[in-house]
N, C-alpha and C positions, 0 to 999 in steps of 0.2 A: 427533866425540868430544869431550866436555868436556876442557878444559885444567886438570886438577886441580891441577897443580903451581903454576901462576900463581894460580889462585883461592885455593888454601889459603894461599899467601903473603900474599894480601890479607886473608883471613879472620883469620889469625894476627896480623897487624899491627893490625887494627881491634879485635880482642878484647883484646889487650894494651894498647892505648891507652886503652881504657875501664875496665880493671881496676885497682882500687886495693887492693893486698894489706893495707893498713893498716886497711881497713874490713871488719868482719865481714859476711859474705854467706852466708846459710844455703843458697843455691842452688849454691854452688861445690863441686865434687867434691873429696874429700880428696886426690886425686892431684895437685891443683894446689898444688905445694909451692914453697917459696922457691927451691929449686934449679931447678925447671922454669921459673919466672918469669925467674931469672937467665940461664938458657940462651937465652931469647928465642924458644923454639920450643915450641908446644903439641901438636905432632904426634908421630909415631913413624916409624921406618923402614918403607918400604913392604912389604906382604906379598909373600912369594915365591910362585912358581907352585905350589910344593909346599904352602904353607899355603892358598892358594886352592883347590887341588884337594882337600885334606883337608876344607875347609869344605863344598864342593860335594858331596863324597861323603857326608858326614854328613847333609846336607840331603836328598840324593837329587835335587837339581836344580842346574842351572847358574845362576849368579847373573846378574841383569840387567846390561847393559853399563855404565851410569854408576856403579852401586854398586861393581861389580868393579873398575873403573878407579880409583875412590876409594881402595879398599883397597890397590891396587898403588902408589898415590902415598903413602899414610899409613895404616898399620894401626892405626886408632883416632885420635881427636882430642879433646883437652880443650876445653871451651867455657865458660870463666868469663865470667859476665855474661849468659849465655843461660839460659832457663828449663830447657831440656834440657842436663844438665851435660857429657856427653861421648858420643862415638861409640865403639862397642864395637870391640875387637880380634877378629880372626877366631876365636880360640879361645873367645870369649865369646858369639858370635852364636848365638841359638837361636830356634826357633819360640816365639811368645808362649805357646802352651799349655804349653811346657816351663818357661819362665822365670817366667811369671805365671799359673799355673793358676787362682788365685782371681779374678784380673781377668777372665779369659775366662768363668769360671762366673758371675760377677756380671752381666756384660753379656749373656750368651746365655740366662740362665734364662728359660724360658717361650717361647723361640723356636718350639717345635713346637706351642704351645697354640692357635695360630690364625693366619689370614692377616694379621691386623693386627700380629703380633709383629714387632719389629725395624724399625718404620717410621722411626726417628730417623736418616735418612740412609741406611738399608739396609746399613750396614757390619757389623752384628753377625754375619750369617751367614758372613762371611769372617774373623772375628776369630781363630778358632782356628788358621787356616792362615796367619796373617800372621807375618812374620819380624820380630823385634825387633832393630833395628840400633843402638839407643842405650841408655844407662843410663836409668833412670826419674828424673824430677825428684826431687831429694833431699827435698823437703817436700811433694810432691804426686804426681800421676800422669802428667804429661806425658812423652811419649816419641815417637820416630820408628819407624814400622812400614813395611814394604813388602809388597805384597799380590800373591802369584803367581796369584790368581784373575782379575786384570784385567792383561792384557799387551797392549802395543801392537804394531804391525806390526814395529817395530824391536827388539822383545824387552824393552822396558822394562816393569817392574812398576809399578803404581800405588803412589804413596807417600802415607803418612798422617801427619799431625800429630794425635796422639791424646792426649786428656786428659779427665778427668771433667767439667771445666768448659767443654769445647768442644761446641756442639750437633752431635751426630753425630761426624764427623771432618772435618779440613781435607784435602781431596784434592789431589794433584798428579800429573801425568803420569808423573813419574820421581823418583828420589832426587836427581838433579841439580836439578830444578825446585824440590824441597822445600828444598834448601840455598841456592838463589838467593833464595827467599822469606825464609829466615832472615837472610840478609845484608841484604836490604832492610829487614826489621824492626829489625835492629840499627842501621841508619843513620837510621831514622825519628826525628824529634824527639820527645822525651819529652812526654806530655800535660801540660798546665799543672796545678799542684797545686790541690786543691779549696779554695774560699775559707774563710778562718778565721771564727770566730764573729763578730768585729767586722764584717768585709766582708759577711757574710750579713745582719747587722742593717741595715747601711747600704743594701744592695740592696733589702731588704723596705721600708724607710722610703721609698726613692726610688719604689718600685712604688706604695705607697699614696698618695703625693702626686704622682704623675705628672700631667701636664697632660692635657686632653681630647685624645683621638685625632683626627687630622685625616683 
């Protein structure tokens, strides 16, 4: 079972180290206040067994192990500096069809019209039954979903990184694997900035006057 306590301490430390509250960032959730930053902790107390049972009762399904253990460690989590701004608390978690009916309708329109419908990754047929476990990107559509239609032998649901700008969805074998990928992305070096106009002009001149190819 994942060690969420240790992992979240690392996640918290790296998020705070990269976050500059003096700089405006449209991606940051409004719940990231100066008080939260001063506290040094972006998480929340873990969900109780009563809260988890209430969520599972509302969903009519038991939660997959790694996601359930995440909630036990921290009932929601803020993510300043990440495209997906925060992970939801148990009382906020809903099926995507309940939280985002327009999104489901837009992506599943025409699915029944023929065998070629839904070929972009094949995820659309499961979209209505996906569980939304994060807030949506504050200036776009990125979010985390977990899919009870694809379950591993150890009970893990497939996890998705979903956004309109992602071809299909990015699939992961579990919520734990999805969050590991987010940590790797956070640690990845930023891409170099695009060349300015002067550098572009210089590059073009060099290309025009390049010597004969050997």
